[in-house]
Structure formats: structure tokens, C-alpha cells
PDB file of N, CA, C and O in Angstrom:
ATOM      1  N   MET A   1     -15.920  21.215  -1.703  1.00  0.00           N
ATOM      2  CA  MET A   1     -17.052  21.018  -2.585  1.00  0.00           C
ATOM      3  C   MET A   1     -18.318  21.081  -1.742  1.00  0.00           C
ATOM      4  O   MET A   1     -18.620  20.137  -1.012  1.00  0.00           O
ATOM      5  N   ALA A   2     -19.046  22.157  -1.831  1.00  0.00           N
ATOM      6  CA  ALA A   2     -20.274  22.318  -1.050  1.00  0.00           C
ATOM      7  C   ALA A   2     -21.490  22.083  -1.930  1.00  0.00           C
ATOM      8  O   ALA A   2     -21.486  22.376  -3.125  1.00  0.00           O
ATOM      9  N   MET A   3     -22.522  21.551  -1.311  1.00  0.00           N
ATOM     10  CA  MET A   3     -23.769  21.321  -2.033  1.00  0.00           C
ATOM     11  C   MET A   3     -24.938  21.474  -1.076  1.00  0.00           C
ATOM     12  O   MET A   3     -24.777  21.447   0.144  1.00  0.00           O
ATOM     13  N   GLY A   4     -26.097  21.632  -1.648  1.00  0.00           N
ATOM     14  CA  GLY A   4     -27.310  21.741  -0.849  1.00  0.00           C
ATOM     15  C   GLY A   4     -28.458  21.093  -1.589  1.00  0.00           C
ATOM     16  O   GLY A   4     -28.284  20.529  -2.669  1.00  0.00           O
ATOM     17  N   GLY A   5     -29.617  21.180  -1.002  1.00  0.00           N
ATOM     18  CA  GLY A   5     -30.793  20.604  -1.624  1.00  0.00           C
ATOM     19  C   GLY A   5     -31.985  20.715  -0.698  1.00  0.00           C
ATOM     20  O   GLY A   5     -31.906  21.297   0.384  1.00  0.00           O
ATOM     21  N   VAL A   6     -33.086  20.144  -1.144  1.00  0.00           N
ATOM     22  CA  VAL A   6     -34.341  20.195  -0.400  1.00  0.00           C
ATOM     23  C   VAL A   6     -34.892  18.775  -0.321  1.00  0.00           C
ATOM     24  O   VAL A   6     -34.984  18.072  -1.327  1.00  0.00           O
ATOM     25  N   PHE A   7     -35.259  18.363   0.905  1.00  0.00           N
ATOM     26  CA  PHE A   7     -35.928  17.073   1.040  1.00  0.00           C
ATOM     27  C   PHE A   7     -37.341  17.209   0.510  1.00  0.00           C
ATOM     28  O   PHE A   7     -38.078  18.111   0.909  1.00  0.00           O
ATOM     29  N   ARG A   8     -37.714  16.320  -0.381  1.00  0.00           N
ATOM     30  CA  ARG A   8     -39.069  16.347  -0.949  1.00  0.00           C
ATOM     31  C   ARG A   8     -39.958  15.273  -0.348  1.00  0.00           C
ATOM     32  O   ARG A   8     -41.183  15.394  -0.334  1.00  0.00           O
ATOM     33  N   GLU A   9     -39.319  14.218   0.149  1.00  0.00           N
ATOM     34  CA  GLU A   9     -40.096  13.119   0.742  1.00  0.00           C
ATOM     35  C   GLU A   9     -39.217  12.437   1.783  1.00  0.00           C
ATOM     36  O   GLU A   9     -38.057  12.118   1.524  1.00  0.00           O
ATOM     37  N   VAL A  10     -39.792  12.219   2.968  1.00  0.00           N
ATOM     38  CA  VAL A  10     -39.093  11.497   4.028  1.00  0.00           C
ATOM     39  C   VAL A  10     -40.075  10.491   4.618  1.00  0.00           C
ATOM     40  O   VAL A  10     -41.072  10.869   5.234  1.00  0.00           O
ATOM     41  N   ILE A  11     -39.787   9.223   4.426  1.00  0.00           N
ATOM     42  CA  ILE A  11     -40.566   8.146   5.033  1.00  0.00           C
ATOM     43  C   ILE A  11     -39.580   7.384   5.914  1.00  0.00           C
ATOM     44  O   ILE A  11     -38.778   6.600   5.408  1.00  0.00           O
ATOM     45  N   PRO A  12     -39.632   7.609   7.237  1.00  0.00           N
ATOM     46  CA  PRO A  12     -38.634   7.000   8.124  1.00  0.00           C
ATOM     47  C   PRO A  12     -38.478   5.501   7.885  1.00  0.00           C
ATOM     48  O   PRO A  12     -39.452   4.764   7.734  1.00  0.00           O
ATOM     49  N   LEU A  13     -37.216   5.082   7.859  1.00  0.00           N
ATOM     50  CA  LEU A  13     -36.810   3.680   7.686  1.00  0.00           C
ATOM     51  C   LEU A  13     -37.141   3.111   6.308  1.00  0.00           C
ATOM     52  O   LEU A  13     -36.933   1.918   6.083  1.00  0.00           O
ATOM     53  N   GLU A  14     -37.649   3.923   5.378  1.00  0.00           N
ATOM     54  CA  GLU A  14     -38.025   3.414   4.059  1.00  0.00           C
ATOM     55  C   GLU A  14     -37.427   4.183   2.889  1.00  0.00           C
ATOM     56  O   GLU A  14     -36.838   3.584   1.990  1.00  0.00           O
ATOM     57  N   ARG A  15     -37.574   5.519   2.894  1.00  0.00           N
ATOM     58  CA  ARG A  15     -37.269   6.259   1.663  1.00  0.00           C
ATOM     59  C   ARG A  15     -36.968   7.724   1.957  1.00  0.00           C
ATOM     60  O   ARG A  15     -37.601   8.353   2.805  1.00  0.00           O
ATOM     61  N   LEU A  16     -35.974   8.253   1.226  1.00  0.00           N
ATOM     62  CA  LEU A  16     -35.653   9.677   1.224  1.00  0.00           C
ATOM     63  C   LEU A  16     -35.588  10.136  -0.219  1.00  0.00           C
ATOM     64  O   LEU A  16     -35.020   9.445  -1.065  1.00  0.00           O
ATOM     65  N   VAL A  17     -36.157  11.281  -0.505  1.00  0.00           N
ATOM     66  CA  VAL A  17     -36.060  11.891  -1.830  1.00  0.00           C
ATOM     67  C   VAL A  17     -35.630  13.335  -1.607  1.00  0.00           C
ATOM     68  O   VAL A  17     -36.267  14.071  -0.855  1.00  0.00           O
ATOM     69  N   ALA A  18     -34.542  13.736  -2.270  1.00  0.00           N
ATOM     70  CA  ALA A  18     -34.015  15.095  -2.070  1.00  0.00           C
ATOM     71  C   ALA A  18     -33.365  15.601  -3.344  1.00  0.00           C
ATOM     72  O   ALA A  18     -32.866  14.823  -4.157  1.00  0.00           O
ATOM     73  N   THR A  19     -33.379  16.912  -3.502  1.00  0.00           N
ATOM     74  CA  THR A  19     -32.655  17.518  -4.618  1.00  0.00           C
ATOM     75  C   THR A  19     -31.185  17.660  -4.236  1.00  0.00           C
ATOM     76  O   THR A  19     -30.820  17.607  -3.062  1.00  0.00           O
ATOM     77  N   GLU A  20     -30.362  17.839  -5.246  1.00  0.00           N
ATOM     78  CA  GLU A  20     -28.905  17.974  -5.070  1.00  0.00           C
ATOM     79  C   GLU A  20     -28.408  19.037  -6.032  1.00  0.00           C
ATOM     80  O   GLU A  20     -28.626  18.940  -7.240  1.00  0.00           O
ATOM     81  N   LYS A  21     -27.736  20.059  -5.496  1.00  0.00           N
ATOM     82  CA  LYS A  21     -27.171  21.105  -6.343  1.00  0.00           C
ATOM     83  C   LYS A  21     -25.884  21.598  -5.699  1.00  0.00           C
ATOM     84  O   LYS A  21     -25.864  21.965  -4.525  1.00  0.00           O
ATOM     85  N   PHE A  22     -24.820  21.602  -6.477  1.00  0.00           N
ATOM     86  CA  PHE A  22     -23.519  22.026  -5.977  1.00  0.00           C
ATOM     87  C   PHE A  22     -23.386  23.541  -6.032  1.00  0.00           C
ATOM     88  O   PHE A  22     -23.881  24.179  -6.960  1.00  0.00           O
ATOM     89  N   ASP A  23     -22.710  24.120  -5.026  1.00  0.00           N
ATOM     90  CA  ASP A  23     -22.487  25.566  -4.996  1.00  0.00           C
ATOM     91  C   ASP A  23     -21.695  26.018  -6.219  1.00  0.00           C
ATOM     92  O   ASP A  23     -22.034  27.016  -6.855  1.00  0.00           O
ATOM     93  N   ASP A  24     -20.641  25.276  -6.540  1.00  0.00           N
ATOM     94  CA  ASP A  24     -19.874  25.526  -7.765  1.00  0.00           C
ATOM     95  C   ASP A  24     -20.249  24.419  -8.748  1.00  0.00           C
ATOM     96  O   ASP A  24     -19.583  23.386  -8.829  1.00  0.00           O
ATOM     97  N   ALA A  25     -21.318  24.654  -9.484  1.00  0.00           N
ATOM     98  CA  ALA A  25     -21.877  23.614 -10.343  1.00  0.00           C
ATOM     99  C   ALA A  25     -20.862  23.102 -11.357  1.00  0.00           C
ATOM    100  O   ALA A  25     -20.236  23.874 -12.084  1.00  0.00           O
ATOM    101  N   TRP A  26     -20.715  21.786 -11.386  1.00  0.00           N
ATOM    102  CA  TRP A  26     -19.828  21.161 -12.361  1.00  0.00           C
ATOM    103  C   TRP A  26     -20.634  20.332 -13.363  1.00  0.00           C
ATOM    104  O   TRP A  26     -20.080  19.729 -14.282  1.00  0.00           O
ATOM    105  N   TYR A  27     -21.945  20.317 -13.164  1.00  0.00           N
ATOM    106  CA  TYR A  27     -22.861  19.805 -14.183  1.00  0.00           C
ATOM    107  C   TYR A  27     -24.086  20.713 -14.179  1.00  0.00           C
ATOM    108  O   TYR A  27     -24.411  21.306 -13.151  1.00  0.00           O
ATOM    109  N   PRO A  28     -24.766  20.826 -15.314  1.00  0.00           N
ATOM    110  CA  PRO A  28     -25.894  21.753 -15.389  1.00  0.00           C
ATOM    111  C   PRO A  28     -27.112  21.277 -14.590  1.00  0.00           C
ATOM    112  O   PRO A  28     -27.420  20.085 -14.557  1.00  0.00           O
ATOM    113  N   GLY A  29     -27.790  22.220 -13.954  1.00  0.00           N
ATOM    114  CA  GLY A  29     -29.030  21.922 -13.243  1.00  0.00           C
ATOM    115  C   GLY A  29     -28.804  21.261 -11.904  1.00  0.00           C
ATOM    116  O   GLY A  29     -27.725  21.336 -11.317  1.00  0.00           O
ATOM    117  N   GLU A  30     -29.863  20.605 -11.436  1.00  0.00           N
ATOM    118  CA  GLU A  30     -29.774  19.867 -10.181  1.00  0.00           C
ATOM    119  C   GLU A  30     -30.191  18.429 -10.439  1.00  0.00           C
ATOM    120  O   GLU A  30     -30.716  18.098 -11.502  1.00  0.00           O
ATOM    121  N   ALA A  31     -29.951  17.593  -9.457  1.00  0.00           N
ATOM    122  CA  ALA A  31     -30.317  16.186  -9.571  1.00  0.00           C
ATOM    123  C   ALA A  31     -31.338  15.864  -8.493  1.00  0.00           C
ATOM    124  O   ALA A  31     -31.463  16.585  -7.502  1.00  0.00           O
ATOM    125  N   LEU A  32     -32.061  14.782  -8.696  1.00  0.00           N
ATOM    126  CA  LEU A  32     -33.020  14.290  -7.720  1.00  0.00           C
ATOM    127  C   LEU A  32     -32.518  12.928  -7.238  1.00  0.00           C
ATOM    128  O   LEU A  32     -32.412  11.981  -8.018  1.00  0.00           O
ATOM    129  N   ASP A  33     -32.212  12.846  -5.945  1.00  0.00           N
ATOM    130  CA  ASP A  33     -31.685  11.611  -5.353  1.00  0.00           C
ATOM    131  C   ASP A  33     -32.797  10.891  -4.614  1.00  0.00           C
ATOM    132  O   ASP A  33     -33.498  11.493  -3.800  1.00  0.00           O
ATOM    133  N   THR A  34     -32.960   9.609  -4.892  1.00  0.00           N
ATOM    134  CA  THR A  34     -33.922   8.774  -4.191  1.00  0.00           C
ATOM    135  C   THR A  34     -33.153   7.662  -3.501  1.00  0.00           C
ATOM    136  O   THR A  34     -32.444   6.892  -4.150  1.00  0.00           O
ATOM    137  N   THR A  35     -33.295   7.577  -2.182  1.00  0.00           N
ATOM    138  CA  THR A  35     -32.626   6.547  -1.396  1.00  0.00           C
ATOM    139  C   THR A  35     -33.701   5.660  -0.785  1.00  0.00           C
ATOM    140  O   THR A  35     -34.604   6.138  -0.098  1.00  0.00           O
ATOM    141  N   VAL A  36     -33.590   4.353  -1.045  1.00  0.00           N
ATOM    142  CA  VAL A  36     -34.560   3.380  -0.547  1.00  0.00           C
ATOM    143  C   VAL A  36     -33.828   2.425   0.397  1.00  0.00           C
ATOM    144  O   VAL A  36     -32.753   1.921   0.070  1.00  0.00           O
ATOM    145  N   PHE A  37     -34.418   2.180   1.568  1.00  0.00           N
ATOM    146  CA  PHE A  37     -33.858   1.261   2.560  1.00  0.00           C
ATOM    147  C   PHE A  37     -34.749   0.021   2.624  1.00  0.00           C
ATOM    148  O   PHE A  37     -35.966   0.128   2.777  1.00  0.00           O
ATOM    149  N   GLU A  38     -34.123  -1.170   2.506  1.00  0.00           N
ATOM    150  CA  GLU A  38     -34.867  -2.422   2.570  1.00  0.00           C
ATOM    151  C   GLU A  38     -34.194  -3.337   3.587  1.00  0.00           C
ATOM    152  O   GLU A  38     -32.987  -3.571   3.513  1.00  0.00           O
ATOM    153  N   GLU A  39     -34.971  -3.853   4.532  1.00  0.00           N
ATOM    154  CA  GLU A  39     -34.448  -4.807   5.509  1.00  0.00           C
ATOM    155  C   GLU A  39     -34.460  -6.196   4.897  1.00  0.00           C
ATOM    156  O   GLU A  39     -35.474  -6.645   4.362  1.00  0.00           O
ATOM    157  N   MET A  40     -33.319  -6.872   4.981  1.00  0.00           N
ATOM    158  CA  MET A  40     -33.182  -8.221   4.428  1.00  0.00           C
ATOM    159  C   MET A  40     -32.367  -9.061   5.413  1.00  0.00           C
ATOM    160  O   MET A  40     -31.138  -8.980   5.435  1.00  0.00           O
ATOM    161  N   ARG A  41     -33.052  -9.866   6.225  1.00  0.00           N
ATOM    162  CA  ARG A  41     -32.384 -10.753   7.180  1.00  0.00           C
ATOM    163  C   ARG A  41     -31.356 -10.010   8.030  1.00  0.00           C
ATOM    164  O   ARG A  41     -30.172 -10.345   7.998  1.00  0.00           O
ATOM    165  N   ASP A  42     -31.789  -9.022   8.776  1.00  0.00           N
ATOM    166  CA  ASP A  42     -30.936  -8.242   9.687  1.00  0.00           C
ATOM    167  C   ASP A  42     -29.880  -7.400   8.982  1.00  0.00           C
ATOM    168  O   ASP A  42     -28.933  -6.938   9.618  1.00  0.00           O
ATOM    169  N   ILE A  43     -30.029  -7.199   7.701  1.00  0.00           N
ATOM    170  CA  ILE A  43     -29.129  -6.337   6.944  1.00  0.00           C
ATOM    171  C   ILE A  43     -29.990  -5.305   6.222  1.00  0.00           C
ATOM    172  O   ILE A  43     -31.045  -5.636   5.680  1.00  0.00           O
ATOM    173  N   THR A  44     -29.540  -4.067   6.218  1.00  0.00           N
ATOM    174  CA  THR A  44     -30.267  -3.030   5.496  1.00  0.00           C
ATOM    175  C   THR A  44     -29.610  -2.826   4.138  1.00  0.00           C
ATOM    176  O   THR A  44     -28.439  -2.458   4.046  1.00  0.00           O
ATOM    177  N   ARG A  45     -30.368  -3.064   3.109  1.00  0.00           N
ATOM    178  CA  ARG A  45     -29.907  -2.813   1.742  1.00  0.00           C
ATOM    179  C   ARG A  45     -30.320  -1.392   1.382  1.00  0.00           C
ATOM    180  O   ARG A  45     -31.482  -1.019   1.548  1.00  0.00           O
ATOM    181  N   THR A  46     -29.370  -0.600   0.889  1.00  0.00           N
ATOM    182  CA  THR A  46     -29.624   0.784   0.518  1.00  0.00           C
ATOM    183  C   THR A  46     -29.413   0.941  -0.984  1.00  0.00           C
ATOM    184  O   THR A  46     -28.357   0.588  -1.510  1.00  0.00           O
ATOM    185  N   THR A  47     -30.414   1.467  -1.665  1.00  0.00           N
ATOM    186  CA  THR A  47     -30.320   1.712  -3.104  1.00  0.00           C
ATOM    187  C   THR A  47     -30.498   3.208  -3.337  1.00  0.00           C
ATOM    188  O   THR A  47     -31.478   3.808  -2.893  1.00  0.00           O
ATOM    189  N   ILE A  48     -29.537   3.798  -4.040  1.00  0.00           N
ATOM    190  CA  ILE A  48     -29.605   5.221  -4.351  1.00  0.00           C
ATOM    191  C   ILE A  48     -29.730   5.389  -5.858  1.00  0.00           C
ATOM    192  O   ILE A  48     -28.934   4.848  -6.626  1.00  0.00           O
ATOM    193  N   THR A  49     -30.736   6.145  -6.268  1.00  0.00           N
ATOM    194  CA  THR A  49     -30.932   6.446  -7.681  1.00  0.00           C
ATOM    195  C   THR A  49     -30.817   7.956  -7.848  1.00  0.00           C
ATOM    196  O   THR A  49     -31.449   8.720  -7.118  1.00  0.00           O
ATOM    197  N   VAL A  50     -30.012   8.378  -8.805  1.00  0.00           N
ATOM    198  CA  VAL A  50     -29.827   9.809  -9.080  1.00  0.00           C
ATOM    199  C   VAL A  50     -30.411  10.099 -10.457  1.00  0.00           C
ATOM    200  O   VAL A  50     -30.007   9.498 -11.452  1.00  0.00           O
ATOM    201  N   LEU A  51     -31.361  11.022 -10.506  1.00  0.00           N
ATOM    202  CA  LEU A  51     -31.990  11.429 -11.765  1.00  0.00           C
ATOM    203  C   LEU A  51     -31.510  12.836 -12.089  1.00  0.00           C
ATOM    204  O   LEU A  51     -31.794  13.781 -11.353  1.00  0.00           O
ATOM    205  N   TYR A  52     -30.781  12.971 -13.194  1.00  0.00           N
ATOM    206  CA  TYR A  52     -30.250  14.272 -13.606  1.00  0.00           C
ATOM    207  C   TYR A  52     -31.245  14.967 -14.529  1.00  0.00           C
ATOM    208  O   TYR A  52     -32.096  14.322 -15.141  1.00  0.00           O
ATOM    209  N   GLU A  53     -31.128  16.290 -14.619  1.00  0.00           N
ATOM    210  CA  GLU A  53     -32.045  17.070 -15.448  1.00  0.00           C
ATOM    211  C   GLU A  53     -31.856  16.815 -16.933  1.00  0.00           C
ATOM    212  O   GLU A  53     -32.774  17.037 -17.723  1.00  0.00           O
ATOM    213  N   SER A  54     -30.670  16.349 -17.322  1.00  0.00           N
ATOM    214  CA  SER A  54     -30.411  16.125 -18.744  1.00  0.00           C
ATOM    215  C   SER A  54     -29.383  15.012 -18.914  1.00  0.00           C
ATOM    216  O   SER A  54     -28.692  14.627 -17.970  1.00  0.00           O
ATOM    217  N   GLN A  55     -29.303  14.511 -20.129  1.00  0.00           N
ATOM    218  CA  GLN A  55     -28.290  13.512 -20.455  1.00  0.00           C
ATOM    219  C   GLN A  55     -26.900  14.124 -20.325  1.00  0.00           C
ATOM    220  O   GLN A  55     -25.963  13.451 -19.898  1.00  0.00           O
ATOM    221  N   GLU A  56     -26.763  15.394 -20.690  1.00  0.00           N
ATOM    222  CA  GLU A  56     -25.474  16.079 -20.564  1.00  0.00           C
ATOM    223  C   GLU A  56     -25.009  16.095 -19.107  1.00  0.00           C
ATOM    224  O   GLU A  56     -23.841  15.826 -18.824  1.00  0.00           O
ATOM    225  N   ALA A  57     -25.912  16.407 -18.191  1.00  0.00           N
ATOM    226  CA  ALA A  57     -25.570  16.433 -16.763  1.00  0.00           C
ATOM    227  C   ALA A  57     -25.180  15.044 -16.288  1.00  0.00           C
ATOM    228  O   ALA A  57     -24.192  14.888 -15.571  1.00  0.00           O
ATOM    229  N   ARG A  58     -25.945  14.037 -16.678  1.00  0.00           N
ATOM    230  CA  ARG A  58     -25.627  12.655 -16.292  1.00  0.00           C
ATOM    231  C   ARG A  58     -24.270  12.237 -16.814  1.00  0.00           C
ATOM    232  O   ARG A  58     -23.469  11.661 -16.078  1.00  0.00           O
ATOM    233  N   ASP A  59     -24.004  12.523 -18.083  1.00  0.00           N
ATOM    234  CA  ASP A  59     -22.729  12.123 -18.679  1.00  0.00           C
ATOM    235  C   ASP A  59     -21.554  12.849 -18.028  1.00  0.00           C
ATOM    236  O   ASP A  59     -20.487  12.259 -17.853  1.00  0.00           O
ATOM    237  N   THR A  60     -21.734  14.111 -17.671  1.00  0.00           N
ATOM    238  CA  THR A  60     -20.684  14.865 -16.980  1.00  0.00           C
ATOM    239  C   THR A  60     -20.394  14.225 -15.631  1.00  0.00           C
ATOM    240  O   THR A  60     -19.232  14.059 -15.260  1.00  0.00           O
ATOM    241  N   ALA A  61     -21.437  13.868 -14.897  1.00  0.00           N
ATOM    242  CA  ALA A  61     -21.258  13.221 -13.592  1.00  0.00           C
ATOM    243  C   ALA A  61     -20.570  11.874 -13.745  1.00  0.00           C
ATOM    244  O   ALA A  61     -19.693  11.535 -12.950  1.00  0.00           O
ATOM    245  N   ARG A  62     -20.951  11.109 -14.749  1.00  0.00           N
ATOM    246  CA  ARG A  62     -20.330   9.791 -14.964  1.00  0.00           C
ATOM    247  C   ARG A  62     -18.850   9.915 -15.285  1.00  0.00           C
ATOM    248  O   ARG A  62     -18.053   9.079 -14.859  1.00  0.00           O
ATOM    249  N   ARG A  63     -18.478  10.935 -16.023  1.00  0.00           N
ATOM    250  CA  ARG A  63     -17.060  11.129 -16.384  1.00  0.00           C
ATOM    251  C   ARG A  63     -16.211  11.608 -15.206  1.00  0.00           C
ATOM    252  O   ARG A  63     -14.984  11.518 -15.251  1.00  0.00           O
ATOM    253  N   SER A  64     -16.852  12.112 -14.159  1.00  0.00           N
ATOM    254  CA  SER A  64     -16.116  12.706 -13.041  1.00  0.00           C
ATOM    255  C   SER A  64     -15.385  11.677 -12.174  1.00  0.00           C
ATOM    256  O   SER A  64     -14.460  12.037 -11.446  1.00  0.00           O
ATOM    257  N   GLY A  65     -15.774  10.438 -12.239  1.00  0.00           N
ATOM    258  CA  GLY A  65     -15.185   9.433 -11.355  1.00  0.00           C
ATOM    259  C   GLY A  65     -15.792   9.448  -9.963  1.00  0.00           C
ATOM    260  O   GLY A  65     -15.210   8.909  -9.022  1.00  0.00           O
ATOM    261  N   MET A  66     -16.969  10.068  -9.828  1.00  0.00           N
ATOM    262  CA  MET A  66     -17.590  10.208  -8.513  1.00  0.00           C
ATOM    263  C   MET A  66     -17.862   8.876  -7.837  1.00  0.00           C
ATOM    264  O   MET A  66     -17.936   8.811  -6.610  1.00  0.00           O
ATOM    265  N   GLU A  67     -18.013   7.810  -8.620  1.00  0.00           N
ATOM    266  CA  GLU A  67     -18.318   6.512  -8.010  1.00  0.00           C
ATOM    267  C   GLU A  67     -17.195   6.045  -7.091  1.00  0.00           C
ATOM    268  O   GLU A  67     -17.440   5.298  -6.144  1.00  0.00           O
ATOM    269  N   HIS A  68     -15.965   6.478  -7.362  1.00  0.00           N
ATOM    270  CA  HIS A  68     -14.839   6.085  -6.506  1.00  0.00           C
ATOM    271  C   HIS A  68     -14.937   6.763  -5.139  1.00  0.00           C
ATOM    272  O   HIS A  68     -14.696   6.125  -4.114  1.00  0.00           O
ATOM    273  N   GLY A  69     -15.282   8.031  -5.119  1.00  0.00           N
ATOM    274  CA  GLY A  69     -15.460   8.740  -3.856  1.00  0.00           C
ATOM    275  C   GLY A  69     -16.645   8.207  -3.071  1.00  0.00           C
ATOM    276  O   GLY A  69     -16.572   8.058  -1.851  1.00  0.00           O
ATOM    277  N   MET A  70     -17.733   7.919  -3.766  1.00  0.00           N
ATOM    278  CA  MET A  70     -18.903   7.362  -3.088  1.00  0.00           C
ATOM    279  C   MET A  70     -18.582   5.989  -2.514  1.00  0.00           C
ATOM    280  O   MET A  70     -18.962   5.688  -1.382  1.00  0.00           O
ATOM    281  N   ALA A  71     -17.894   5.160  -3.275  1.00  0.00           N
ATOM    282  CA  ALA A  71     -17.527   3.818  -2.799  1.00  0.00           C
ATOM    283  C   ALA A  71     -16.626   3.910  -1.570  1.00  0.00           C
ATOM    284  O   ALA A  71     -16.793   3.137  -0.627  1.00  0.00           O
ATOM    285  N   ALA A  72     -15.679   4.842  -1.567  1.00  0.00           N
ATOM    286  CA  ALA A  72     -14.793   5.013  -0.410  1.00  0.00           C
ATOM    287  C   ALA A  72     -15.592   5.423   0.819  1.00  0.00           C
ATOM    288  O   ALA A  72     -15.333   4.931   1.917  1.00  0.00           O
ATOM    289  N   GLY A  73     -16.548   6.309   0.649  1.00  0.00           N
ATOM    290  CA  GLY A  73     -17.394   6.720   1.768  1.00  0.00           C
ATOM    291  C   GLY A  73     -18.211   5.567   2.322  1.00  0.00           C
ATOM    292  O   GLY A  73     -18.326   5.417   3.538  1.00  0.00           O
ATOM    293  N   TYR A  74     -18.779   4.750   1.443  1.00  0.00           N
ATOM    294  CA  TYR A  74     -19.566   3.604   1.906  1.00  0.00           C
ATOM    295  C   TYR A  74     -18.682   2.546   2.555  1.00  0.00           C
ATOM    296  O   TYR A  74     -19.111   1.883   3.499  1.00  0.00           O
ATOM    297  N   ASP A  75     -17.466   2.379   2.071  1.00  0.00           N
ATOM    298  CA  ASP A  75     -16.527   1.449   2.714  1.00  0.00           C
ATOM    299  C   ASP A  75     -16.223   1.898   4.139  1.00  0.00           C
ATOM    300  O   ASP A  75     -16.168   1.081   5.058  1.00  0.00           O
ATOM    301  N   ARG A  76     -16.025   3.200   4.315  1.00  0.00           N
ATOM    302  CA  ARG A  76     -15.772   3.738   5.666  1.00  0.00           C
ATOM    303  C   ARG A  76     -16.988   3.533   6.561  1.00  0.00           C
ATOM    304  O   ARG A  76     -16.845   3.169   7.728  1.00  0.00           O
ATOM    305  N   LEU A  77     -18.160   3.761   6.032  1.00  0.00           N
ATOM    306  CA  LEU A  77     -19.391   3.580   6.794  1.00  0.00           C
ATOM    307  C   LEU A  77     -19.561   2.119   7.210  1.00  0.00           C
ATOM    308  O   LEU A  77     -19.960   1.835   8.339  1.00  0.00           O
ATOM    309  N   GLU A  78     -19.261   1.203   6.306  1.00  0.00           N
ATOM    310  CA  GLU A  78     -19.370  -0.226   6.601  1.00  0.00           C
ATOM    311  C   GLU A  78     -18.431  -0.627   7.739  1.00  0.00           C
ATOM    312  O   GLU A  78     -18.764  -1.503   8.537  1.00  0.00           O
ATOM    313  N   THR A  79     -17.268   0.004   7.817  1.00  0.00           N
ATOM    314  CA  THR A  79     -16.326  -0.256   8.903  1.00  0.00           C
ATOM    315  C   THR A  79     -16.816   0.361  10.206  1.00  0.00           C
ATOM    316  O   THR A  79     -16.657  -0.235  11.271  1.00  0.00           O
ATOM    317  N   LEU A  80     -17.403   1.534  10.133  1.00  0.00           N
ATOM    318  CA  LEU A  80     -17.838   2.252  11.323  1.00  0.00           C
ATOM    319  C   LEU A  80     -19.101   1.664  11.954  1.00  0.00           C
ATOM    320  O   LEU A  80     -19.170   1.539  13.177  1.00  0.00           O
ATOM    321  N   LEU A  81     -20.075   1.309  11.167  1.00  0.00           N
ATOM    322  CA  LEU A  81     -21.373   0.901  11.701  1.00  0.00           C
ATOM    323  C   LEU A  81     -21.303  -0.230  12.728  1.00  0.00           C
ATOM    324  O   LEU A  81     -21.997  -0.144  13.741  1.00  0.00           O
ATOM    325  N   PRO A  82     -20.514  -1.276  12.533  1.00  0.00           N
ATOM    326  CA  PRO A  82     -20.477  -2.345  13.541  1.00  0.00           C
ATOM    327  C   PRO A  82     -19.925  -1.888  14.897  1.00  0.00           C
ATOM    328  O   PRO A  82     -20.129  -2.573  15.900  1.00  0.00           O
ATOM    329  N   THR A  83     -19.238  -0.756  14.947  1.00  0.00           N
ATOM    330  CA  THR A  83     -18.680  -0.282  16.212  1.00  0.00           C
ATOM    331  C   THR A  83     -19.682   0.525  17.025  1.00  0.00           C
ATOM    332  O   THR A  83     -19.418   0.848  18.183  1.00  0.00           O
ATOM    333  N   LEU A  84     -20.807   0.848  16.448  1.00  0.00           N
ATOM    334  CA  LEU A  84     -21.810   1.653  17.144  1.00  0.00           C
ATOM    335  C   LEU A  84     -22.668   0.789  18.047  1.00  0.00           C
ATOM    336  O   LEU A  84     -23.002  -0.343  17.698  1.00  0.00           O
ATOM    337  N   THR A  85     -23.020   1.312  19.190  1.00  0.00           N
ATOM    338  CA  THR A  85     -23.827   0.546  20.152  1.00  0.00           C
ATOM    339  C   THR A  85     -25.311   0.829  20.009  1.00  0.00           C
ATOM    340  O   THR A  85     -26.139   0.133  20.595  1.00  0.00           O
ATOM    341  N   GLY A  86     -25.644   1.838  19.238  1.00  0.00           N
ATOM    342  CA  GLY A  86     -27.044   2.226  19.111  1.00  0.00           C
ATOM    343  C   GLY A  86     -27.475   3.212  20.180  1.00  0.00           C
ATOM    344  O   GLY A  86     -28.600   3.711  20.146  1.00  0.00           O
ATOM    345  N   GLU A  87     -26.591   3.501  21.133  1.00  0.00           N
ATOM    346  CA  GLU A  87     -26.887   4.467  22.185  1.00  0.00           C
ATOM    347  C   GLU A  87     -26.608   5.868  21.667  1.00  0.00           C
ATOM    348  O   GLU A  87     -25.601   6.080  20.993  1.00  0.00           O
ATOM    349  N   PRO A  88     -27.474   6.827  21.965  1.00  0.00           N
ATOM    350  CA  PRO A  88     -27.198   8.209  21.531  1.00  0.00           C
ATOM    351  C   PRO A  88     -25.944   8.746  22.202  1.00  0.00           C
ATOM    352  O   PRO A  88     -25.651   8.410  23.349  1.00  0.00           O
ATOM    353  N   THR A  89     -25.201   9.587  21.478  1.00  0.00           N
ATOM    354  CA  THR A  89     -23.979  10.170  22.037  1.00  0.00           C
ATOM    355  C   THR A  89     -24.219  11.579  22.498  1.00  0.00           C
ATOM    356  O   THR A  89     -23.301  12.230  22.998  1.00  0.00           O
TER     357      THR A  89
END
């Protein structure tokens, strides 16, 4: 499953805004993803909002079960991050 997009806004350590479009589209149009990073007592809270071009696109994405794949990815990231030293590799 390949996808691409364009960054529309990058504010380091605060916010990313980018488009999202799959090579083999399974919902119509593209989506706009906004990721916000908030520091809270040595923990970074990340909020992702996805804005679809239509209700049909949103409903198609919701029916796909994508939240399970996203949750699995974030679970893996949560396990990996504490093992990093912060040193570049």
C-alpha cells in the first residue's frame, strides 16, 4: 500500500500538516492530516486529525479498520522509543 502527499506546514516540535493520497485509492480524493505535538511533564502528547474531502471518503476510511493498524504502529513506537539514546545513528 503506497501513498504520498505534500507537506503544507512544518513547525518543528509543534505541528505538521500534510496531504495524504494513496497510489491505489480506496477512498475518493485526498485527506489532510494535521499532527500536533504537545509537551506535558516530560511526555509528548501527539494528536492527529484527518480531514477527508467528503463524508463518503471519511466513512470508507472508518469502515476499513485502519485504526487497528495505526494502533499497532503506535504500540510498536511506544516500545521502541525508550530504547533510543538520542544519539544520531
